[in-house]
Short mmCIF file of the C-alpha atoms (twelve columns), coordinates in Angstrom:
data_MODEL
# 
_entry.id   MODEL 
# 
loop_
_atom_site.group_PDB 
_atom_site.id 
_atom_site.type_symbol 
_atom_site.label_atom_id 
_atom_site.label_alt_id 
_atom_site.label_comp_id 
_atom_site.label_asym_id 
_atom_site.label_seq_id 
_atom_site.Cartn_x 
_atom_site.Cartn_y 
_atom_site.Cartn_z 
_atom_site.pdbx_PDB_model_num 
ATOM 1  C CA . MET A 1  3.995   -5.479  6.573   1 
ATOM 2  C CA . ARG A 2  2.571   -2.582  8.570   1 
ATOM 3  C CA . ALA A 3  1.015   -4.923  11.091  1 
ATOM 4  C CA . GLN A 4  4.259   -6.873  11.413  1 
ATOM 5  C CA . ALA A 5  6.255   -3.663  11.928  1 
ATOM 6  C CA . LEU A 6  3.837   -2.485  14.600  1 
ATOM 7  C CA . LEU A 7  3.986   -5.830  16.387  1 
ATOM 8  C CA . LEU A 8  7.772   -5.889  16.303  1 
ATOM 9  C CA . SER A 9  7.885   -2.350  17.656  1 
ATOM 10 C CA . ASN A 10 5.470   -3.292  20.406  1 
ATOM 11 C CA . GLN A 11 7.732   -6.230  21.290  1 
ATOM 12 C CA . GLY A 12 10.563  -3.782  21.907  1 
ATOM 13 C CA . LYS A 13 12.500  -4.099  18.670  1 
ATOM 14 C CA . LYS A 14 14.444  -1.034  17.575  1 
ATOM 15 C CA . VAL A 15 13.640  0.655   14.271  1 
ATOM 16 C CA . GLN A 16 16.900  -0.490  12.682  1 
ATOM 17 C CA . GLU A 17 16.114  -4.099  13.606  1 
ATOM 18 C CA . ILE A 18 12.643  -3.789  12.088  1 
ATOM 19 C CA . VAL A 19 14.136  -2.272  8.914   1 
ATOM 20 C CA . GLU A 20 16.403  -5.293  8.553   1 
ATOM 21 C CA . ILE A 21 13.550  -7.738  9.162   1 
ATOM 22 C CA . ILE A 22 10.888  -6.303  6.846   1 
ATOM 23 C CA . GLY A 23 13.080  -4.541  4.281   1 
ATOM 24 C CA . TYR A 24 11.522  -1.068  4.286   1 
ATOM 25 C CA . SER A 25 13.298  2.214   4.997   1 
ATOM 26 C CA . GLN A 26 13.373  3.967   8.356   1 
ATOM 27 C CA . ARG A 27 11.432  6.845   6.863   1 
ATOM 28 C CA . THR A 28 8.634   4.507   5.797   1 
ATOM 29 C CA . LEU A 29 8.491   2.948   9.247   1 
ATOM 30 C CA . TYR A 30 8.299   6.330   10.943  1 
ATOM 31 C CA . ARG A 31 5.459   7.373   8.606   1 
ATOM 32 C CA . TRP A 32 3.599   4.172   9.440   1 
ATOM 33 C CA . PHE A 33 4.123   4.715   13.166  1 
ATOM 34 C CA . ASP A 34 3.013   8.358   12.924  1 
ATOM 35 C CA . ARG A 35 -0.147  7.366   11.036  1 
ATOM 36 C CA . PHE A 36 -0.836  4.623   13.566  1 
ATOM 37 C CA . ASN A 37 -0.435  7.056   16.459  1 
ATOM 38 C CA . GLN A 38 -2.866  9.478   14.789  1 
ATOM 39 C CA . ASP A 39 -5.530  7.120   13.454  1 
ATOM 40 C CA . ASN A 40 -4.921  3.897   15.408  1 
ATOM 41 C CA . ILE A 41 -5.550  0.424   13.983  1 
ATOM 42 C CA . SER A 42 -7.387  1.574   10.839  1 
ATOM 43 C CA . THR A 43 -4.051  2.683   9.324   1 
ATOM 44 C CA . VAL A 44 -2.790  -0.874  9.017   1 
ATOM 45 C CA . HIS A 45 -4.739  -1.171  5.735   1 
ATOM 46 C CA . GLU A 46 -3.762  0.424   2.424   1 
ATOM 47 C CA . LEU A 47 -5.212  3.835   1.719   1 
ATOM 48 C CA . ALA A 48 -7.632  4.174   -1.161  1 
ATOM 49 C CA . GLY A 49 -6.217  5.517   -4.412  1 
ATOM 50 C CA . ARG A 50 -2.839  3.850   -4.128  1 
ATOM 51 C CA . GLY A 51 -1.122  2.360   -7.142  1 
ATOM 52 C CA . ARG A 52 -1.105  3.042   -10.829 1 
ATOM 53 C CA . LYS A 53 -4.369  3.973   -12.474 1 
ATOM 54 C CA . PRO A 54 -5.417  1.873   -15.494 1 
ATOM 55 C CA . LYS A 55 -4.700  3.408   -18.895 1 
ATOM 56 C CA . LEU A 56 -7.688  1.708   -20.472 1 
ATOM 57 C CA . THR A 57 -11.091 1.512   -18.828 1 
ATOM 58 C CA . ILE A 58 -14.039 -0.380  -20.251 1 
ATOM 59 C CA . ALA A 59 -16.476 2.407   -19.405 1 
ATOM 60 C CA . LYS A 60 -14.510 4.998   -21.402 1 
ATOM 61 C CA . HIS A 61 -13.448 2.801   -24.300 1 
ATOM 62 C CA . GLU A 62 -16.308 0.328   -24.642 1 
ATOM 63 C CA . SER A 63 -17.030 1.003   -28.313 1 
ATOM 64 C CA . SER A 64 -13.346 0.807   -29.270 1 
ATOM 65 C CA . ILE A 65 -12.969 -2.477  -27.415 1 
ATOM 66 C CA . LYS A 66 -16.038 -3.971  -29.126 1 
ATOM 67 C CA . MET A 67 -14.734 -2.944  -32.567 1 
ATOM 68 C CA . TYR A 68 -11.327 -4.477  -31.833 1 
ATOM 69 C CA . ILE A 69 -12.917 -7.740  -30.682 1 
ATOM 70 C CA . LYS A 70 -15.043 -7.930  -33.850 1 
ATOM 71 C CA . LYS A 71 -11.891 -7.599  -35.978 1 
ATOM 72 C CA . LEU A 72 -10.403 -10.661 -34.283 1 
# 
């Protein structure tokens, strides 16, 4: 979506037109554009650490998982 927004902007589309096309808010677009102006093309990708963290990790709960599997 970021790449598409940047391309549309480069083609001369106004922010409101881009908002209607891709379905994100103006604020989001302006943040993307600001990041792009600061860091260039590398900002098209997602930043690390985004999204919900898992509640259960195998490394932390390995013994509990093994015991549960044995009960099945």
